[in-house]
C-alpha positions in Angstrom: 18.4 45.3 3.5 16.0 47.9 2.2 13.6 47.8 5.2 14.6 50.2 7.9 12.7 48.3 10.6 10.3 45.4 11.1 7.2 47.6 10.8 8.4 48.9 7.4 8.9 45.3 6.2 5.5 44.3 7.6 3.6 47.2 6.0 5.4 46.8 2.7 4.4 43.1 2.5 0.8 44.0 3.4 0.5 46.7 0.8 2.2 44.5 -1.8 -0.5 41.8 -1.4 -3.2 44.5 -1.7 -1.9 45.8 -5.0 -1.1 42.3 -6.3 -4.7 41.4 -5.6 -6.0 44.3 -7.7 -6.2 47.2 -5.3 -5.3 50.4 -7.2 -6.5 53.1 -4.8 -5.7 53.8 -1.2 -7.5 56.4 0.9 -5.3 57.5 3.8 -6.6 59.2 6.9 -4.3 61.0 9.4 -2.9 59.3 12.5 0.3 58.1 14.1 -0.3 54.4 14.7 -1.1 54.0 11.0 2.1 55.7 9.8 3.8 52.6 8.5 0.8 51.7 6.4 0.4 55.2 5.0 4.1 55.4 4.1 4.0 51.9 2.5 1.0 53.1 0.3 2.9 56.2 -0.7 5.9 54.0 -1.8 3.9 51.4 -3.7 4.0 51.4 -7.5 0.7 51.5 -9.3 -1.2 52.6 -6.2 -3.0 56.0 -6.3 -3.1 57.6 -2.8 -5.7 60.1 -1.7 -5.6 61.9 1.6 -9.0 62.4 3.4 -9.2 63.9 6.9 -12.4 62.4 8.0 -12.7 58.6 8.2 -16.4 58.5 7.5 -15.8 60.5 4.3 -12.8 58.4 3.4 -14.7 55.1 3.5 -17.4 56.5 1.2 -14.8 57.8 -1.2 -13.5 54.2 -1.4 -17.1 53.0 -1.9 -17.5 55.4 -4.9 -14.2 54.1 -6.4 -15.6 50.6 -6.2 -18.8 51.7 -7.9 -16.8 53.3 -10.8 -14.2 50.6 -11.2 -15.6 47.4 -9.8 -12.5 46.9 -7.7 -12.0 47.5 -4.0 -10.1 50.5 -2.6 -8.2 50.3 0.7 -8.9 52.8 3.5 -6.4 53.3 6.3 -7.3 54.7 9.8 -5.3 55.0 13.0 -6.2 53.3 16.3 -9.1 54.1 18.6 -12.4 55.4 17.6 -11.2 56.4 14.1 -12.1 53.0 12.6 -15.6 53.2 14.1 -16.4 55.9 11.5 -16.1 53.3 8.8 -19.3 51.7 9.8 -21.8 53.6 7.7 -19.9 52.9 4.5 -19.4 49.3 5.5 -23.2 49.0 5.9 -23.7 50.4 2.4 -21.0 48.3 0.9 -22.2 45.0 2.3 -25.9 45.7 1.7 -25.1 46.7 -1.9 -22.5 44.0 -2.6 -19.6 46.3 -3.2 -16.0 45.4 -2.3 -14.4 47.6 0.4 -11.1 47.0 2.3 -10.8 48.7 5.7 -7.5 48.7 7.5 -7.5 49.7 11.2 -4.1 50.3 12.8 -4.2 49.2 16.5 -2.2 49.3 19.7 -0.3 46.1 20.8 -1.8 43.7 23.3 0.1 45.0 26.3 -1.7 48.4 25.9 -5.2 46.9 25.7 -7.8 47.2 28.5 -5.6 49.3 30.8 -6.5 52.8 29.8 -3.9 53.5 27.1 -5.0 56.4 24.9 -6.6 55.7 21.5 -7.1 52.1 22.5 -10.4 50.3 22.2 -11.4 46.7 21.2 -11.2 46.9 17.4 -11.6 43.3 16.2 -15.4 43.6 15.7 -16.0 47.3 14.9 -18.2 46.5 11.9 -20.2 43.7 13.4 -22.4 41.8 10.9 -21.5 44.2 8.2 -18.1 42.8 7.7 -18.1 39.9 5.3 -14.7 39.0 6.5 -12.4 40.3 9.3 -9.1 39.2 10.7 -6.6 40.5 13.2 -3.2 40.2 11.5 -1.2 40.0 14.8 2.0 41.7 15.7 4.9 41.8 13.2 7.5 39.1 13.6 10.6 38.5 11.6 9.9 34.8 10.9 8.9 33.0 7.7 5.8 31.5 9.2 4.4 34.8 10.4 5.2 36.8 7.2 3.8 34.1 5.0 0.7 34.0 7.1 0.4 37.8 6.7 0.6 37.6 2.9 -1.9 34.8 2.7 -4.3 36.6 5.0 -4.2 39.8 3.0 -4.6 37.9 -0.3 -7.7 36.1 1.2 -9.2 39.4 2.4 -9.0 41.0 -1.1 -10.6 37.9 -2.6 -13.3 37.8 0.0 -14.2 41.5 -0.6 -15.0 40.8 -4.2 -17.1 37.7 -4.1 -19.2 35.6 -4.1 -20.6 37.6 -1.2 -19.1 41.0 -1.8 -18.8 43.6 0.9 -16.7 45.3 3.5 -13.6 43.5 4.9 -11.7 44.6 8.0 -8.0 44.0 8.5 -6.9 45.0 12.0 -3.2 45.8 12.2 -1.6 46.0 15.6 1.8 47.7 15.6 4.5 48.5 18.2 6.8 51.4 18.0 8.9 52.6 16.1 6.2 53.9 13.8 8.5 56.1 11.8 10.8 54.6 9.2 13.9 55.0 11.4 16.7 52.5 11.6 15.9 49.7 14.1 17.9 46.7 13.1 16.2 43.2 13.4 17.4 39.8 12.5 16.3 39.0 9.0 19.0 36.3 8.3 16.5 33.4 8.5 13.9 35.0 6.2 13.4 33.4 2.8 13.0 35.5 -0.3 9.4 34.3 -0.6 8.6 35.7 2.8 10.4 39.0 2.2 9.1 39.6 -1.4 6.2 37.3 -1.9 5.4 36.3 -5.5 6.2 39.2 -7.9 3.2 40.4 -9.9 0.8 37.8 -8.3 -1.0 37.4 -5.0 0.8 35.2 -2.6 -2.2 32.9 -2.5 -4.8 32.8 -5.4 -8.2 32.1 -3.9 -10.5 30.8 -6.6 -14.2 31.0 -5.8 -16.5 28.2 -6.9 -18.1 28.7 -10.3 -21.4 30.5 -9.9 -24.0 29.3 -12.3 -27.7 29.1 -12.0 -28.8 25.4 -11.9 -29.5 24.2 -15.5 -32.7 22.5 -14.5 -34.1 25.8 -13.0 -33.1 27.8 -16.2 -34.8 25.1 -18.3 -38.0 25.5 -16.2 -37.9 29.3 -16.5 -37.2 29.1 -20.2 -40.2 26.8 -20.7 -42.5 29.1 -18.8 -41.4 32.1 -20.8 -41.8 30.3 -24.1 -45.4 29.5 -23.1 -46.3 32.9 -21.7 -46.3 36.2 -23.7 -47.3 38.4 -20.9 -44.0 38.9 -19.1 -41.6 41.7 -18.1 -37.9 42.0 -17.4 -37.1 44.4 -14.6 -33.7 45.7 -13.6 -33.1 47.8 -10.5 -29.8 49.6 -9.4 -26.6 47.8 -10.4 -23.0 49.0 -10.7 -21.3 46.2 -12.5 -20.1 46.8 -16.0 -20.3 43.1 -17.2 -22.5 43.1 -20.2 -25.8 42.5 -18.5 -27.4 45.3 -20.4 -26.7 43.7 -23.8 -27.7 40.3 -22.4 -31.1 41.5 -21.2 -31.7 43.4 -24.5 -31.1 40.1 -26.2 -33.5 38.3 -23.9 -36.1 41.0 -24.4 -35.8 40.7 -28.1 -36.1 36.9 -28.0 -39.0 36.7 -25.6 -40.9 39.9 -26.6 -40.9 40.9 -23.0 -40.6 44.7 -22.3 -37.5 45.6 -20.3 -38.1 48.0 -17.5 -34.8 49.6 -16.6 -34.3 52.0 -13.7 -32.0 55.0 -14.1 -29.2 53.4 -12.0 -29.4 50.0 -13.7 -26.8 51.0 -16.3 -29.2 49.5 -19.0 -30.7 52.6 -20.5 -27.6 53.1 -22.8 -27.1 49.4 -23.5 -26.5 48.5 -27.2 -29.5 47.0 -29.0 -32.2 47.9 -26.5 -35.2 50.1 -26.2 -36.1 49.9 -22.5 -39.2 51.2 -20.9 -38.1 54.3 -19.0 -41.4 55.7 -17.7 -42.8 52.8 -15.7 -43.3 54.9 -12.6 -45.5 57.4 -14.5 -47.3 54.7 -16.6 -48.3 52.5 -13.6 -49.8 55.4 -11.6 -52.8 55.2 -14.1 -54.9 52.4 -12.5 -56.6 51.3 -15.7 -53.3 51.1 -17.6 -51.6 49.3 -14.7 -54.3 46.7 -14.7 -54.3 46.3 -18.4 -50.5 45.7 -18.4 -50.5 43.3 -15.4 -47.9 40.6 -16.1 -48.1 36.8 -15.6 -44.3 36.3 -15.5 -41.5 38.5 -14.1 -37.8 38.2 -14.1 -36.0 40.6 -11.7 -32.4 41.7 -11.8 -30.3 44.2 -9.8 -31.0 45.8 -6.5 -34.1 47.1 -4.7 -36.4 49.2 -6.9 -36.5 52.9 -6.5 -40.1 53.2 -7.6 -42.5 52.1 -4.9 -45.2 52.2 -7.6 -43.4 49.6 -9.7 -42.6 47.4 -6.7 -46.2 47.5 -5.5 -47.5 46.7 -9.0 -45.1 43.7 -9.3 -46.0 42.4 -5.8 -49.7 42.6 -6.4 -49.7 41.2 -9.9 -50.0 37.6 -8.9 -47.3 36.8 -11.5 -44.7 34.0 -11.1 -41.6 36.0 -10.1 -38.0 35.0 -10.4 -35.3 37.1 -8.8 -31.7 36.9 -9.7 -29.8 37.7 -6.5 -26.1 38.4 -6.9 -24.8 37.4 -3.4 -26.4 40.2 -1.5 -29.7 40.5 0.4 -32.7 39.0 -1.7 -34.8 41.9 -3.0 -38.2 40.5 -2.0 -39.6 42.3 1.0 -43.2 41.2 0.2 -42.1 37.5 -0.3 -43.8 37.5 -3.7 -41.0 35.6 -5.5 -41.4 32.0 -6.5 -37.7 31.6 -7.3 -34.7 33.4 -5.8 -31.6 32.5 -7.9 -28.0 33.0 -7.2 -25.5 32.8 -10.0 -24.1 34.8 -13.0 -27.1 36.7 -14.4 -25.3 37.5 -17.7 -24.7 33.9 -18.5 -28.2 33.0 -17.4 -29.8 35.7 -19.6 -27.8 34.7 -22.7 -28.6 31.0 -22.2 -32.4 31.8 -22.0 -32.3 34.2 -24.9 -30.7 31.5 -27.1 -33.5 29.0 -26.3 -36.4 31.3 -27.2 -37.4 33.0 -30.4 -40.8 34.6 -30.2 -40.4 38.4 -30.7 -42.8 41.2 -29.8 -46.5 40.9 -29.5 -49.5 42.9 -28.5 -48.5 43.0 -24.8 -45.1 44.5 -25.7 -46.6 46.9 -28.1 -49.1 48.2 -25.5 -46.2 48.8 -23.1 -44.2 50.7 -25.8 -47.2 52.8 -26.7 -47.8 53.8 -23.1 -44.1 54.6 -22.7 -44.2 56.8 -25.8 -47.3 58.7 -24.6 -45.6 59.3 -21.2 -42.5 60.5 -23.0 -44.4 63.1 -25.1 -46.5 64.3 -22.1 -43.5 64.8 -19.8 -41.5 66.5 -22.5 -44.3 69.0 -23.1 -44.8 69.6 -19.4 -41.1 70.0 -18.7 -39.9 72.0 -21.7 -36.8 74.0 -21.5 -38.4 77.2 -20.2 -40.7 75.5 -17.7 -40.8 77.0 -14.1 -38.0 75.8 -11.9 -39.0 72.6 -10.0 -37.4 69.3 -8.9 -38.7 67.4 -11.9 -37.5 70.1 -14.2 -34.0 70.1 -12.6 -33.7 66.4 -12.8 -34.7 66.3 -16.5 -32.3 69.2 -17.3 -29.4 67.6 -15.6 -30.1 64.4 -17.6 -30.3 66.4 -20.8 -27.2 68.5 -20.3 -24.7 65.8 -19.3 -22.3 64.4 -21.9 -22.5 60.7 -22.7 -19.0 60.2 -21.2 -20.1 61.6 -17.8 -20.9 59.8 -14.6 -23.9 60.9 -12.5 -24.3 60.2 -8.8 -27.8 60.8 -7.4 -28.8 61.0 -3.7 -31.6 59.0 -2.0 -34.9 60.5 -1.0 -36.4 62.9 -3.6 -33.5 63.4 -6.1 -33.4 59.8 -7.3 -37.2 59.7 -7.4 -37.3 62.8 -9.5 -34.7 61.4 -11.8 -36.5 58.0 -12.1 -39.8 59.5 -13.0 -38.9 62.5 -15.1 -35.4 62.0 -16.8 -36.8 59.7 -19.5 -34.8 58.8 -22.6 -32.7 62.0 -22.2 -30.5 60.2 -19.7 -27.8 58.7 -21.8 -24.7 59.3 -19.6 -22.0 56.7 -19.3 -23.0 55.6 -15.8 -25.6 56.4 -13.1 -24.8 55.6 -9.5 -26.7 55.7 -6.3 -26.3 54.3 -2.8 -29.3 52.0 -2.8 -27.9 49.2 -0.4 -29.3 50.9 2.7 -31.1 53.7 0.8 -29.6 56.3 3.2 -28.3 59.9 2.7 -25.0 59.2 4.4 -21.8 60.0 2.5 -23.4 61.3 -0.6 -20.8 63.9 -1.6 -17.9 61.6 -0.6 -19.2 58.7 -2.7 -19.7 61.0 -5.7 -16.1 62.1 -5.1 -14.9 58.5 -5.2 -16.8 58.0 -8.5 -14.9 60.9 -9.9 -11.6 59.6 -8.7 -12.2 56.1 -9.9 -13.7 56.9 -13.3 -11.5 59.8 -14.2 -14.6 61.1 -16.0 -16.7 64.3 -15.6 -18.9 63.6 -12.6 -22.1 65.3 -11.4 -23.8 64.8 -8.0 -27.5 65.5 -7.8 -28.5 65.8 -4.2 -30.9 67.3 -1.7 -30.1 70.0 0.9 -30.0 67.7 3.9 -27.8 65.1 2.2 -25.6 67.9 1.1 -25.2 69.3 4.6 -24.8 65.9 6.2 -21.7 65.2 4.2 -20.4 68.8 3.6 -16.9 67.5 4.7 -16.8 65.8 1.3 -16.3 69.2 -0.2 -13.1 69.6 1.9 -11.8 66.3 0.5 -12.5 67.4 -3.1 -10.8 70.7 -2.5 -7.7 69.3 -0.8 -7.2 66.7 -3.5 -8.2 69.0 -6.4 -10.8 66.5 -7.8 -13.3 68.0 -10.2 -16.9 67.5 -9.1 -20.1 69.3 -10.0 -22.8 69.3 -7.3 -26.4 70.2 -8.1 -28.3 70.8 -4.8 -32.1 70.6 -4.7 -32.9 72.9 -1.8 -36.2 71.4 -1.0 -36.5 72.0 2.7 -35.5 68.5 3.8 -37.0 66.5 1.0 -40.7 67.1 1.7 -40.9 63.4 0.8 -44.6 63.1 1.6 -45.5 66.2 -0.4 -45.8 65.3 -4.1 
């Protein structure tokens, strides 16, 4: 038998179900209790392993991989307080709707609650920020328990990626021996299915219910758009690469509605579109903002970076429909009339097919304002302009190749990029941690984007965010991952000094 002891068999079965469910990256943190899991990851075919010393950094690396690939990465920590460092990344993952699988090795029940070292209650480390959690129980050499393990891991992978995507915790208690030494166990009664699972497929295939916006609601929205020429399409931060950009460009063309696309929406480089990219600058002009006030709004993606844009929408009095993709509804002012869950790509294409109006005076006014803003900012931020945050943001956007990925920090960097990058920003993808809007794990998430994408990656960050996650540089150096970091040393953001 190829498994030296029961822990080796258990860990191999667990990792097999991860990889068969689509996990292609494992981030491994140091520790003794997690040794069987780490060794199983190292032996698994098709699984790229990255070693990260700090658990907080490791979880954000996995988050960045999810941003770049759309698939969950697994993170492995030893027992005790190690897994508690996963919480900040779990918060971001669940708030942003990104898949993340967190494995916490644990001590066996007989060591719990009696002062054993590195032993704490671990079954609820992530609290409300775990969309799913399960204690896998101790390894046993029985068909029933091994099949239960495989089904549980298959379910955890499926739960991490929808319909409500987010962080999943698998707690893995293990007895010694933790090293792959020979420790014979009775495997005579085990079936091939328990030992090997289903080759090239998850043990259990969990199929989510089809997610479509109700046809009668789409019909109502389509009717309102057909009758109303003063409408806008707005897309906030979004990581998925699923064709929404092309779908919204088609909807914009069909309705004549201008498409306002934030930098991290992935829409600015979509085929067939000419999105409005200076909304933050345009809407600071009160007369223009009032003249462009919409009567109908369709919102997509996450929470908006631009407070100016968000305030303008909330105060417009327009009928607002928000497409929510399983996360927190992005409507803090409760201005929406409809909050819709379902596939936004399919919904946009269906609405586009039902309307054929084209551009009108409202759209032309938006496009004219956007063009004036583009010319004005270009003249103000020409190549030899004095060094400033707006100038740096625009130069980064200008210099990046189209194949690159850009990760931008919260606070001032993303605001500078949003307002001043303009049409120069044509990179492959723009990412930001906008679930909780914090500065935690910025370098580590950018590192994960670099690992997951395999593309040139640049991180634009502020000084405090840089220092807060300086351990991410250690991870990049240890694993020889190329990452370019541009630091805006702006004395802690000066966020109220514009």
